[in-house]
N, C-alpha and C positions, 0 to 999 in steps of 0.2 A: 479382619486383617487388613481393611482400607487403611492406607496411609503408614502403615507399619513398616519400619526398618528392619531388615533381617540379614544378619551375618552369619555365614556358613563357613566354620574352619575345618578343614581335613589335611591329612597327610599328603595324599597323591591326586595328581589328575585321575579321574573318575571314581574316587571314593564316594563322593556325594551323589553322583548320578546313579551308582549302585544302590546307595543307601536310603536317599531322600528325594529324589527328583521328582516322584509323584506328588509329594507333600508340597515341594517348592512350586510346582507348576501350579497347584491349586492354590497357593496363597498368592502367587502372582496374579493370578486370574481374579482373586478376591480384593486385589488393590495393593498388595504388598510391594515393597522395593526391596529385591534381594541381591546380595553381593556373596561371591565366593573368595575365600581366602586359602591357596593351596600352599602348603608349608615346605614340600619337596619337589624337586625337578622331574621325578620318576624314571631316573637315569638307570635303573636295575631291572625294569619289569618286562624282561624280554627273554625268550629261550632260543631265539634266533641266532645261529651261529655266525651270522654275517652281520649283524647288530652290533652298533657301538653306543655306548652311553651317550656321546656328543648327539649323534643322529637321533637317539630315541627321545633326549631332551625336547628337541624340536617338534617331533612327531607328536609327543603326548601334550605338549602345550597347544598345539593347533587343534588337537582333538578335543581339549578341554574347551577350548574358546568356541568351538562348533557347537559342542553340546550345550554349552551356556545359552548360546544365541537361539538354539531350539528352544529351550525352556523360556527364555525372556529374562535371564539374569542380568542386572543393570551392568556389573562390571566383575572381573576377574582379577585377583591380585595374586603374584606368585612370589614366594619367599626364597626359593632357589635352594634350600639345603639339600644335600645328596641323600637319596633314596637308600634307606635301611640306616642312616646315621643320625636320625632325628632324636634329640633328647630335650627332655622337658626342663632345660635350664634357664638361668635368668635372662639370657639373651633372646631365646625364642619367646618367653612369656611378655618380654619388653615389646618385641616385634607384633605381636597380637594385640597388645593393649594399645599400641600406636593405632591399629584400625579400628579397635573399638572406640577410642577417642576421636578418631578422625570421621567416622562415620555415624557414630552416636546410634547405634542399633537398639530397638526395643527388644529384640529376641536375638539370643546367639545360638547356633546349633553346632554340635560337635559329636564326636565319638566318646563312648563310656570307657573311661580308661580303667575300670575295674573288671572289664570284660578280659580275661587272659586267654581263656581256652573253653571249648565246649567238649563234653565226653562223647558227643557224636563223631568228633575227630576233626575239629576245627581249631587252630591256634590263632588268635588275634595278633596281627602284624605288629611288631615293636612301635613302629612309627605311628600307628593308629592310635596305640595307648599313650604315646608321647603327646601328640597334638591333643588329644582329650585332656589330658591332665595340664599341658600348659594353657590350654583355653579356659579351663575352669578357674585356674590361678590368676589369668589375666582378667576376667570377669570379675572375680572377687577374690582379694581386694585391690589388685593392682590398678585396674583402670579406674576405680572408684576414688582411690586416695591421692589427693593432690600432691602430697610430698613424695609419692612413687613415681620415679622417672620425671624429674621436675623439668628436664631439657623439652619434654613434650609441651608443656606449659609455654616455654620460650619461644616454641615453634607455632603458637597459636592453638594448641588443642588442650581443651579443657577436661576435667575428669568427667566420668560418665557412670552413670548406674544403670545396668542392664536390668530389665523387668523380668524377663523370663529365659531360662536356659533349658534347651531339649539337647538330650544326649541319646545318640541312636542306641536302640536296644533291640536286637534280635530274639533274644530268648525270655526276657522279663520286663516287657514295656508296660508302664502305667498309663501310657497315653496312646491309643491305637487310632490312628487317621485313616478315615476312609479315602481311598485313591481311585475308586472303581471308575470315575469319569476321566482319569488320566493315566491310566495303566499303557495306553497306546502311546502317549507322548513320553513316558517313562521309557519304554522300549526303544522308541526312535532315538532318544537321547543315549541309550547304551550302545547302539549301532554306530554312533559317530566315534566311539573309542575302539576303532578296529583293531589296533596294534594289542589290546587287552581281552577282547571278548569273542567267544565262539557260540554258535547256535546252541550247545549245551549248556553254557554258563547262563545265556539269556533265559533260557527254558527253566533253569533253577530259580533265577531271580525271580520270574514271574510266578512260579509254583511256590516259592516262599511267601510271596505277597498274598497268593490266593490262600494259604493256610492260615496265615495272620488274620486276614479278613473274616475268616470264618468264626474267629473267636467273638466277633461283634455283629455277625450277619451281614458283613460287606461282601463284595466280590473279591476285592482286592485292597490291601492296606499296608501301612507302614508304621513301626513302633518306636516309641521313645520313652525315655525317662524325663519327665517335665516337672522342672523345679520353679515355683514363683519365688522370686527374691524380694526382699523387703524394701520398700522405698526410702 
């Protein structure tokens, strides 16, 4: 991973830290340069009756910046769409393509949009699916093709071909990454999202990483669908 550029795209502040922070910590230690792109402002993620959306936006932004600093993420970009209202439309794809062309990543990471629900009692958030689908389309073909969003070229941004796409997969991963040496850092990162986490939630995340790791003989792991893209 030395000198690789990684762009991670997700819907909400905290999504990436819950899903892939162990892997990101590992890649950064191996020499990768990692960036986060957060598509929504997280304005709905609270059951506190005294909380307002405006206040929550500020809190969650600061939590994400703190968590990213713990990991060593190079920079965090926020698109500011409203929580629960994200749509994989041309506008969102254009925004993501902009950052792909700006940062020229070797690897892009996002959510698997085909994961809608689990029989175990979990529904994947609509924003997660929208972020994943828009990211896939921005990677291919939009960021690649010069005549798509020509205004980017006028801004000095050239087309870019991403080499690898990683989609977060909790149930059917094709790529399982050993994060045994980074689980403590992952949990520290999660603790930075104080408005969103509880002891029970963090315990479940740790247990999930433990169970996935068992499939490969690791203490802890994170799972992905890895897609190698043609040059």
